[in-house]
C-alpha positions in Angstrom: 137.7 156.8 111.6 137.7 154.5 108.6 140.4 152.4 110.2 138.2 151.8 113.3 135.2 150.9 111.1 137.3 148.4 109.1 138.8 146.9 112.3 135.3 146.6 113.8 134.1 144.9 110.6 136.9 142.4 110.7 136.4 141.7 114.4 132.7 141.2 113.8 133.5 138.8 110.9 135.9 136.8 113.1 133.3 136.7 115.9 130.7 135.4 113.4 133.1 132.8 112.1 133.9 131.7 115.6 130.2 131.4 116.5 129.5 129.5 113.3 132.4 127.1 114.0 131.2 126.6 117.5 127.7 125.9 116.3 129.1 123.4 113.7 131.1 121.5 116.3 128.3 121.4 118.8 125.6 120.5 116.2 127.9 118.0 114.5 128.7 116.2 117.8 125.0 116.2 118.9 123.9 114.8 115.5 126.7 112.2 115.5 125.7 111.0 119.0 122.0 110.9 118.2 122.5 109.2 114.8 125.3 106.8 115.8 122.9 103.8 115.8 121.7 104.7 112.4 125.3 105.3 111.2 126.2 101.8 112.4 123.1 100.2 110.8 123.7 101.8 107.4 127.4 100.8 107.4 126.4 97.2 108.4 123.7 97.1 105.8 126.0 98.2 103.0 128.7 95.8 104.2 126.4 92.8 104.3 124.5 93.7 101.1 127.5 94.5 98.9 128.3 92.1 96.0 131.9 93.3 96.3 132.8 93.4 100.0 136.4 94.6 99.0 135.0 98.0 98.0 134.1 98.9 101.5 131.2 100.9 102.8 132.5 104.4 102.1 132.9 106.3 98.8 135.9 108.7 98.7 136.0 111.9 96.6 138.5 114.7 96.7 136.9 118.1 97.1 138.1 121.7 97.6 137.7 122.8 101.2 138.3 126.2 102.9 140.8 128.3 100.9 140.8 125.6 98.3 142.7 123.0 100.4 141.7 119.6 99.1 140.4 116.9 101.4 138.9 113.4 100.9 135.2 113.6 101.4 133.6 110.4 102.7 130.0 109.3 102.0 128.3 105.9 102.3 127.9 103.9 99.1 124.2 104.3 98.8 121.8 106.6 96.8 119.8 107.4 99.8 120.0 110.6 101.8 121.7 108.5 104.5 124.8 108.6 102.3 125.6 112.0 103.8 125.9 110.7 107.4 129.7 110.5 107.3 129.9 114.1 106.3 129.2 114.9 110.0 132.7 113.7 110.7 134.1 116.3 108.4 131.9 119.0 110.1 133.3 118.1 113.5 136.9 118.0 112.1 136.6 121.4 110.6 136.8 120.5 106.9 133.1 121.2 106.3 130.3 123.2 107.8 126.7 122.2 108.5 125.6 124.9 106.1 127.7 126.2 103.2 128.3 126.1 99.4 128.0 122.8 97.6 131.4 120.9 97.7 133.3 121.0 94.4 136.2 119.0 93.1 139.4 121.1 93.1 139.5 121.3 89.3 136.0 122.6 89.0 135.8 126.0 87.1 134.0 127.6 90.1 137.2 127.1 92.1 139.2 129.4 89.8 139.2 133.1 89.2 136.1 135.0 90.5 134.7 131.7 91.7 137.5 131.3 94.3 135.5 133.5 96.7 133.3 130.5 97.4 136.4 128.9 98.9 136.5 131.6 101.6 134.0 129.5 103.6 133.8 125.8 104.3 131.6 123.6 102.0 128.4 122.6 103.6 126.5 119.4 104.4 123.5 121.5 103.2 122.9 124.9 101.8 120.6 127.2 99.9 121.0 124.9 96.9 119.7 122.0 98.9 116.5 123.6 100.0 115.7 125.3 96.7 115.0 122.2 94.7 118.5 121.6 93.5 117.6 118.9 91.0 115.1 121.3 89.3 117.4 124.4 89.2 119.8 125.1 86.3 123.5 125.0 87.3 123.9 128.7 86.9 121.2 129.4 89.5 122.8 126.9 91.9 126.1 128.8 91.5 124.4 132.1 92.2 122.8 130.6 95.4 126.2 129.5 96.6 127.8 132.8 95.9 125.0 134.7 97.5 125.4 132.5 100.6 129.2 133.2 100.7 128.6 137.0 100.5 125.7 137.2 103.0 125.9 134.3 105.4 125.5 134.6 109.2 124.3 132.2 111.9 120.7 133.2 111.4 120.8 132.2 107.8 122.4 128.8 108.8 119.6 128.2 111.2 117.0 129.0 108.6 118.6 126.7 106.0 118.9 123.8 108.6 115.2 124.2 109.5 114.2 124.0 105.9 116.5 121.1 104.9 114.6 118.1 106.3 111.3 119.3 104.9 113.0 119.8 101.5 114.4 116.3 101.5 111.0 114.9 102.5 109.2 116.9 99.8 111.6 115.4 97.1 111.0 111.9 98.4 107.2 112.4 98.5 107.2 113.6 94.9 109.3 110.7 93.7 112.3 112.8 92.8 115.7 111.3 93.4 117.3 112.2 96.7 120.5 113.2 94.9 120.8 115.3 91.8 122.7 114.2 88.8 126.1 115.8 89.0 127.6 118.1 86.5 131.3 117.4 85.7 133.5 118.2 88.6 130.6 119.0 90.9 129.9 116.9 94.0 126.2 117.0 94.8 
């Protein structure tokens, strides 16, 4: 009997993972299509306004993806929330998820030992850390939020986090807090 239960649990997890991936691809494609004019406008604005046009419009950072596989994460060279638009490309390509733990550099301490369990899911464009006032929380609490998400995520959680992300960003902007938190060493926020 325990074998059947374990098999059922693994099958349910695979089904949940497949549903999450399908949601990521569909959501990512819809957002890319809807935001493509904004994507182009931000890229053009950065290109035309840059004092050093040779730097390009994108910032590149190596982060740890699913199972710790490194990939080059692309963001726009701006401090605005619009910097994250290129992350949608990573969501569609399967390197990131719409919702997941905060992306970390491969050498970050959370990517080793016990912290490796966070690498069992794709890093997210947003996550519980984003909607919980990430610039006001101590690093330890952000880590706990990420690990709690890893251990208890499901599509319903993702929908809730997505619904709360835009209001959280608006709230930070309305209170005058920066759109992006100051990074701890090795952490990509």
